[in-house]
mmCIF file of the N, C-alpha and C atoms, coordinates in Angstrom:
data_MODEL
# 
_entry.id   MODEL 
# 
loop_
_atom_site.group_PDB 
_atom_site.id 
_atom_site.type_symbol 
_atom_site.label_atom_id 
_atom_site.label_alt_id 
_atom_site.label_comp_id 
_atom_site.label_asym_id 
_atom_site.label_entity_id 
_atom_site.label_seq_id 
_atom_site.pdbx_PDB_ins_code 
_atom_site.Cartn_x 
_atom_site.Cartn_y 
_atom_site.Cartn_z 
_atom_site.occupancy 
_atom_site.B_iso_or_equiv 
_atom_site.pdbx_formal_charge 
_atom_site.auth_seq_id 
_atom_site.auth_comp_id 
_atom_site.auth_asym_id 
_atom_site.auth_atom_id 
_atom_site.pdbx_PDB_model_num 
ATOM 1   N N  . UNK A 1 1  ? -67.985 -97.182  -30.728 1.00 0.00 ? 1  UNK A N  1 
ATOM 2   C CA . UNK A 1 1  ? -67.705 -98.590  -30.729 1.00 0.00 ? 1  UNK A CA 1 
ATOM 3   C C  . UNK A 1 1  ? -67.899 -99.129  -29.328 1.00 0.00 ? 1  UNK A C  1 
ATOM 4   N N  . UNK A 1 2  ? -68.629 -100.171 -29.239 1.00 0.00 ? 2  UNK A N  1 
ATOM 5   C CA . UNK A 1 2  ? -68.939 -100.750 -27.931 1.00 0.00 ? 2  UNK A CA 1 
ATOM 6   C C  . UNK A 1 2  ? -67.697 -101.283 -27.222 1.00 0.00 ? 2  UNK A C  1 
ATOM 7   N N  . UNK A 1 3  ? -66.774 -101.816 -27.967 1.00 0.00 ? 3  UNK A N  1 
ATOM 8   C CA . UNK A 1 3  ? -65.634 -102.492 -27.342 1.00 0.00 ? 3  UNK A CA 1 
ATOM 9   C C  . UNK A 1 3  ? -64.568 -101.537 -26.841 1.00 0.00 ? 3  UNK A C  1 
ATOM 10  N N  . UNK A 1 4  ? -64.367 -100.412 -27.517 1.00 0.00 ? 4  UNK A N  1 
ATOM 11  C CA . UNK A 1 4  ? -63.265 -99.520  -27.159 1.00 0.00 ? 4  UNK A CA 1 
ATOM 12  C C  . UNK A 1 4  ? -63.702 -98.212  -26.530 1.00 0.00 ? 4  UNK A C  1 
ATOM 13  N N  . UNK A 1 5  ? -64.962 -97.835  -26.653 1.00 0.00 ? 5  UNK A N  1 
ATOM 14  C CA . UNK A 1 5  ? -65.434 -96.571  -26.106 1.00 0.00 ? 5  UNK A CA 1 
ATOM 15  C C  . UNK A 1 5  ? -64.997 -95.377  -26.928 1.00 0.00 ? 5  UNK A C  1 
ATOM 16  N N  . UNK A 1 6  ? -64.792 -95.581  -28.227 1.00 0.00 ? 6  UNK A N  1 
ATOM 17  C CA . UNK A 1 6  ? -64.312 -94.538  -29.131 1.00 0.00 ? 6  UNK A CA 1 
ATOM 18  C C  . UNK A 1 6  ? -65.362 -94.286  -30.198 1.00 0.00 ? 6  UNK A C  1 
ATOM 19  N N  . UNK A 1 7  ? -65.495 -93.012  -30.629 1.00 0.00 ? 7  UNK A N  1 
ATOM 20  C CA . UNK A 1 7  ? -66.354 -92.746  -31.779 1.00 0.00 ? 7  UNK A CA 1 
ATOM 21  C C  . UNK A 1 7  ? -65.509 -92.221  -32.924 1.00 0.00 ? 7  UNK A C  1 
ATOM 22  N N  . UNK A 1 8  ? -65.873 -92.625  -34.146 1.00 0.00 ? 8  UNK A N  1 
ATOM 23  C CA . UNK A 1 8  ? -65.115 -92.311  -35.359 1.00 0.00 ? 8  UNK A CA 1 
ATOM 24  C C  . UNK A 1 8  ? -66.025 -91.781  -36.449 1.00 0.00 ? 8  UNK A C  1 
ATOM 25  N N  . UNK A 1 9  ? -65.376 -91.327  -37.490 1.00 0.00 ? 9  UNK A N  1 
ATOM 26  C CA . UNK A 1 9  ? -66.095 -91.021  -38.719 1.00 0.00 ? 9  UNK A CA 1 
ATOM 27  C C  . UNK A 1 9  ? -66.381 -92.340  -39.430 1.00 0.00 ? 9  UNK A C  1 
ATOM 28  N N  . UNK A 1 10 ? -67.467 -92.406  -40.206 1.00 0.00 ? 10 UNK A N  1 
ATOM 29  C CA . UNK A 1 10 ? -67.753 -93.654  -40.942 1.00 0.00 ? 10 UNK A CA 1 
ATOM 30  C C  . UNK A 1 10 ? -66.638 -94.057  -41.899 1.00 0.00 ? 10 UNK A C  1 
ATOM 31  N N  . UNK A 1 11 ? -65.841 -93.108  -42.349 1.00 0.00 ? 11 UNK A N  1 
ATOM 32  C CA . UNK A 1 11 ? -64.775 -93.389  -43.308 1.00 0.00 ? 11 UNK A CA 1 
ATOM 33  C C  . UNK A 1 11 ? -63.429 -93.714  -42.645 1.00 0.00 ? 11 UNK A C  1 
ATOM 34  N N  . UNK A 1 12 ? -63.395 -93.843  -41.332 1.00 0.00 ? 12 UNK A N  1 
ATOM 35  C CA . UNK A 1 12 ? -62.142 -94.099  -40.612 1.00 0.00 ? 12 UNK A CA 1 
ATOM 36  C C  . UNK A 1 12 ? -61.522 -95.422  -41.046 1.00 0.00 ? 12 UNK A C  1 
ATOM 37  N N  . UNK A 1 13 ? -60.213 -95.428  -41.214 1.00 0.00 ? 13 UNK A N  1 
ATOM 38  C CA . UNK A 1 13 ? -59.491 -96.632  -41.633 1.00 0.00 ? 13 UNK A CA 1 
ATOM 39  C C  . UNK A 1 13 ? -59.459 -97.696  -40.539 1.00 0.00 ? 13 UNK A C  1 
ATOM 40  N N  . UNK A 1 14 ? -59.671 -97.306  -39.306 1.00 0.00 ? 14 UNK A N  1 
ATOM 41  C CA . UNK A 1 14 ? -59.634 -98.260  -38.195 1.00 0.00 ? 14 UNK A CA 1 
ATOM 42  C C  . UNK A 1 14 ? -61.004 -98.811  -37.843 1.00 0.00 ? 14 UNK A C  1 
ATOM 43  N N  . UNK A 1 15 ? -61.838 -99.040  -38.828 1.00 0.00 ? 15 UNK A N  1 
ATOM 44  C CA . UNK A 1 15 ? -63.207 -99.513  -38.595 1.00 0.00 ? 15 UNK A CA 1 
ATOM 45  C C  . UNK A 1 15 ? -63.226 -100.874 -37.887 1.00 0.00 ? 15 UNK A C  1 
ATOM 46  N N  . UNK A 1 16 ? -64.132 -101.015 -36.922 1.00 0.00 ? 16 UNK A N  1 
ATOM 47  C CA . UNK A 1 16 ? -64.268 -102.299 -36.218 1.00 0.00 ? 16 UNK A CA 1 
ATOM 48  C C  . UNK A 1 16 ? -65.257 -103.218 -36.942 1.00 0.00 ? 16 UNK A C  1 
ATOM 49  N N  . UNK A 1 17 ? -65.465 -104.392 -36.395 1.00 0.00 ? 17 UNK A N  1 
ATOM 50  C CA . UNK A 1 17 ? -66.491 -105.293 -36.915 1.00 0.00 ? 17 UNK A CA 1 
ATOM 51  C C  . UNK A 1 17 ? -67.863 -104.654 -36.732 1.00 0.00 ? 17 UNK A C  1 
ATOM 52  N N  . UNK A 1 18 ? -68.764 -104.901 -37.665 1.00 0.00 ? 18 UNK A N  1 
ATOM 53  C CA . UNK A 1 18 ? -70.097 -104.292 -37.635 1.00 0.00 ? 18 UNK A CA 1 
ATOM 54  C C  . UNK A 1 18 ? -70.869 -104.546 -36.342 1.00 0.00 ? 18 UNK A C  1 
ATOM 55  N N  . UNK A 1 19 ? -70.716 -105.704 -35.732 1.00 0.00 ? 19 UNK A N  1 
ATOM 56  C CA . UNK A 1 19 ? -71.490 -106.001 -34.526 1.00 0.00 ? 19 UNK A CA 1 
ATOM 57  C C  . UNK A 1 19 ? -71.077 -105.145 -33.339 1.00 0.00 ? 19 UNK A C  1 
ATOM 58  N N  . UNK A 1 20 ? -69.942 -104.463 -33.424 1.00 0.00 ? 20 UNK A N  1 
ATOM 59  C CA . UNK A 1 20 ? -69.474 -103.591 -32.343 1.00 0.00 ? 20 UNK A CA 1 
ATOM 60  C C  . UNK A 1 20 ? -69.756 -102.120 -32.592 1.00 0.00 ? 20 UNK A C  1 
ATOM 61  N N  . UNK A 1 21 ? -70.454 -101.788 -33.678 1.00 0.00 ? 21 UNK A N  1 
ATOM 62  C CA . UNK A 1 21 ? -70.711 -100.397 -34.042 1.00 0.00 ? 21 UNK A CA 1 
ATOM 63  C C  . UNK A 1 21 ? -72.106 -99.968  -33.599 1.00 0.00 ? 21 UNK A C  1 
ATOM 64  N N  . UNK A 1 22 ? -72.187 -98.773  -33.013 1.00 0.00 ? 22 UNK A N  1 
ATOM 65  C CA . UNK A 1 22 ? -73.454 -98.146  -32.659 1.00 0.00 ? 22 UNK A CA 1 
ATOM 66  C C  . UNK A 1 22 ? -73.446 -96.783  -33.320 1.00 0.00 ? 22 UNK A C  1 
ATOM 67  N N  . UNK A 1 23 ? -74.498 -96.443  -34.064 1.00 0.00 ? 23 UNK A N  1 
ATOM 68  C CA . UNK A 1 23 ? -74.571 -95.154  -34.740 1.00 0.00 ? 23 UNK A CA 1 
ATOM 69  C C  . UNK A 1 23 ? -75.316 -94.151  -33.876 1.00 0.00 ? 23 UNK A C  1 
ATOM 70  N N  . UNK A 1 24 ? -74.768 -92.937  -33.782 1.00 0.00 ? 24 UNK A N  1 
ATOM 71  C CA . UNK A 1 24 ? -75.397 -91.845  -33.045 1.00 0.00 ? 24 UNK A CA 1 
ATOM 72  C C  . UNK A 1 24 ? -75.497 -90.642  -33.974 1.00 0.00 ? 24 UNK A C  1 
ATOM 73  N N  . UNK A 1 25 ? -76.251 -89.637  -33.556 1.00 0.00 ? 25 UNK A N  1 
ATOM 74  C CA . UNK A 1 25 ? -76.523 -88.496  -34.427 1.00 0.00 ? 25 UNK A CA 1 
ATOM 75  C C  . UNK A 1 25 ? -75.342 -87.553  -34.626 1.00 0.00 ? 25 UNK A C  1 
ATOM 76  N N  . UNK A 1 26 ? -74.373 -87.562  -33.745 1.00 0.00 ? 26 UNK A N  1 
ATOM 77  C CA . UNK A 1 26 ? -73.213 -86.686  -33.908 1.00 0.00 ? 26 UNK A CA 1 
ATOM 78  C C  . UNK A 1 26 ? -72.262 -86.783  -32.740 1.00 0.00 ? 26 UNK A C  1 
ATOM 79  N N  . UNK A 1 27 ? -71.180 -85.997  -32.800 1.00 0.00 ? 27 UNK A N  1 
ATOM 80  C CA . UNK A 1 27 ? -70.165 -86.036  -31.743 1.00 0.00 ? 27 UNK A CA 1 
ATOM 81  C C  . UNK A 1 27 ? -70.711 -85.717  -30.347 1.00 0.00 ? 27 UNK A C  1 
ATOM 82  N N  . UNK A 1 28 ? -71.644 -84.770  -30.263 1.00 0.00 ? 28 UNK A N  1 
ATOM 83  C CA . UNK A 1 28 ? -72.179 -84.405  -28.949 1.00 0.00 ? 28 UNK A CA 1 
ATOM 84  C C  . UNK A 1 28 ? -72.928 -85.586  -28.330 1.00 0.00 ? 28 UNK A C  1 
ATOM 85  N N  . UNK A 1 29 ? -73.699 -86.290  -29.139 1.00 0.00 ? 29 UNK A N  1 
ATOM 86  C CA . UNK A 1 29 ? -74.431 -87.458  -28.650 1.00 0.00 ? 29 UNK A CA 1 
ATOM 87  C C  . UNK A 1 29 ? -73.471 -88.561  -28.224 1.00 0.00 ? 29 UNK A C  1 
ATOM 88  N N  . UNK A 1 30 ? -72.385 -88.731  -28.951 1.00 0.00 ? 30 UNK A N  1 
ATOM 89  C CA . UNK A 1 30 ? -71.391 -89.743  -28.598 1.00 0.00 ? 30 UNK A CA 1 
ATOM 90  C C  . UNK A 1 30 ? -70.731 -89.410  -27.266 1.00 0.00 ? 30 UNK A C  1 
ATOM 91  N N  . UNK A 1 31 ? -70.400 -88.142  -27.061 1.00 0.00 ? 31 UNK A N  1 
ATOM 92  C CA . UNK A 1 31 ? -69.787 -87.738  -25.790 1.00 0.00 ? 31 UNK A CA 1 
ATOM 93  C C  . UNK A 1 31 ? -70.758 -87.925  -24.627 1.00 0.00 ? 31 UNK A C  1 
ATOM 94  N N  . UNK A 1 32 ? -72.056 -87.698  -24.857 1.00 0.00 ? 32 UNK A N  1 
ATOM 95  C CA . UNK A 1 32 ? -73.055 -87.921  -23.804 1.00 0.00 ? 32 UNK A CA 1 
ATOM 96  C C  . UNK A 1 32 ? -73.097 -89.388  -23.385 1.00 0.00 ? 32 UNK A C  1 
ATOM 97  N N  . UNK A 1 33 ? -72.780 -90.282  -24.309 1.00 0.00 ? 33 UNK A N  1 
ATOM 98  C CA . UNK A 1 33 ? -72.747 -91.713  -24.002 1.00 0.00 ? 33 UNK A CA 1 
ATOM 99  C C  . UNK A 1 33 ? -71.438 -92.124  -23.330 1.00 0.00 ? 33 UNK A C  1 
ATOM 100 N N  . UNK A 1 34 ? -70.527 -91.163  -23.164 1.00 0.00 ? 34 UNK A N  1 
ATOM 101 C CA . UNK A 1 34 ? -69.262 -91.446  -22.503 1.00 0.00 ? 34 UNK A CA 1 
ATOM 102 C C  . UNK A 1 34 ? -68.163 -91.917  -23.437 1.00 0.00 ? 34 UNK A C  1 
ATOM 103 N N  . UNK A 1 35 ? -68.341 -91.727  -24.734 1.00 0.00 ? 35 UNK A N  1 
ATOM 104 C CA . UNK A 1 35 ? -67.335 -92.144  -25.704 1.00 0.00 ? 35 UNK A CA 1 
ATOM 105 C C  . UNK A 1 35 ? -66.315 -91.029  -25.917 1.00 0.00 ? 35 UNK A C  1 
ATOM 106 N N  . UNK A 1 36 ? -65.108 -91.396  -26.316 1.00 0.00 ? 36 UNK A N  1 
ATOM 107 C CA . UNK A 1 36 ? -64.078 -90.401  -26.625 1.00 0.00 ? 36 UNK A CA 1 
ATOM 108 C C  . UNK A 1 36 ? -63.812 -90.405  -28.130 1.00 0.00 ? 36 UNK A C  1 
ATOM 109 N N  . UNK A 1 37 ? -63.257 -89.325  -28.628 1.00 0.00 ? 37 UNK A N  1 
ATOM 110 C CA . UNK A 1 37 ? -62.979 -89.177  -30.061 1.00 0.00 ? 37 UNK A CA 1 
ATOM 111 C C  . UNK A 1 37 ? -61.806 -90.052  -30.495 1.00 0.00 ? 37 UNK A C  1 
ATOM 112 N N  . UNK A 1 38 ? -61.904 -90.603  -31.688 1.00 0.00 ? 38 UNK A N  1 
ATOM 113 C CA . UNK A 1 38 ? -60.834 -91.407  -32.280 1.00 0.00 ? 38 UNK A CA 1 
ATOM 114 C C  . UNK A 1 38 ? -59.628 -90.502  -32.558 1.00 0.00 ? 38 UNK A C  1 
ATOM 115 N N  . UNK A 1 39 ? -58.461 -90.952  -32.217 1.00 0.00 ? 39 UNK A N  1 
ATOM 116 C CA . UNK A 1 39 ? -57.251 -90.166  -32.480 1.00 0.00 ? 39 UNK A CA 1 
ATOM 117 C C  . UNK A 1 39 ? -56.811 -90.284  -33.934 1.00 0.00 ? 39 UNK A C  1 
ATOM 118 N N  . UNK A 1 40 ? -57.236 -91.332  -34.596 1.00 0.00 ? 40 UNK A N  1 
ATOM 119 C CA . UNK A 1 40 ? -56.820 -91.571  -35.973 1.00 0.00 ? 40 UNK A CA 1 
ATOM 120 C C  . UNK A 1 40 ? -57.552 -90.670  -36.972 1.00 0.00 ? 40 UNK A C  1 
ATOM 121 N N  . UNK A 1 41 ? -58.882 -90.564  -36.849 1.00 0.00 ? 41 UNK A N  1 
ATOM 122 C CA . UNK A 1 41 ? -59.652 -89.785  -37.830 1.00 0.00 ? 41 UNK A CA 1 
ATOM 123 C C  . UNK A 1 41 ? -60.087 -88.423  -37.294 1.00 0.00 ? 41 UNK A C  1 
ATOM 124 N N  . UNK A 1 42 ? -59.915 -88.156  -36.003 1.00 0.00 ? 42 UNK A N  1 
ATOM 125 C CA . UNK A 1 42 ? -60.223 -86.884  -35.371 1.00 0.00 ? 42 UNK A CA 1 
ATOM 126 C C  . UNK A 1 42 ? -61.591 -86.323  -35.766 1.00 0.00 ? 42 UNK A C  1 
ATOM 127 N N  . UNK A 1 43 ? -62.708 -86.993  -35.383 1.00 0.00 ? 43 UNK A N  1 
ATOM 128 C CA . UNK A 1 43 ? -64.032 -86.568  -35.814 1.00 0.00 ? 43 UNK A CA 1 
ATOM 129 C C  . UNK A 1 43 ? -64.450 -85.204  -35.289 1.00 0.00 ? 43 UNK A C  1 
ATOM 130 N N  . UNK A 1 44 ? -63.874 -84.713  -34.213 1.00 0.00 ? 44 UNK A N  1 
ATOM 131 C CA . UNK A 1 44 ? -64.243 -83.401  -33.684 1.00 0.00 ? 44 UNK A CA 1 
ATOM 132 C C  . UNK A 1 44 ? -63.607 -82.251  -34.459 1.00 0.00 ? 44 UNK A C  1 
ATOM 133 N N  . UNK A 1 45 ? -62.601 -82.546  -35.275 1.00 0.00 ? 45 UNK A N  1 
ATOM 134 C CA . UNK A 1 45 ? -61.912 -81.490  -36.015 1.00 0.00 ? 45 UNK A CA 1 
ATOM 135 C C  . UNK A 1 45 ? -62.628 -81.095  -37.305 1.00 0.00 ? 45 UNK A C  1 
ATOM 136 N N  . UNK A 1 46 ? -63.688 -81.778  -37.654 1.00 0.00 ? 46 UNK A N  1 
ATOM 137 C CA . UNK A 1 46 ? -64.398 -81.494  -38.919 1.00 0.00 ? 46 UNK A CA 1 
ATOM 138 C C  . UNK A 1 46 ? -65.295 -80.297  -38.789 1.00 0.00 ? 46 UNK A C  1 
# 
């Protein structure tokens, strides 16, 4: 998410507005962009 610097699973209940979402290929790519994992859906635990 551009606004918070967090990456989530697509099914996360805390979804932001579509204009703030950027899709990447996976958790490793998100971390390379400097994003941190969502605490709510824990995408790295899958």
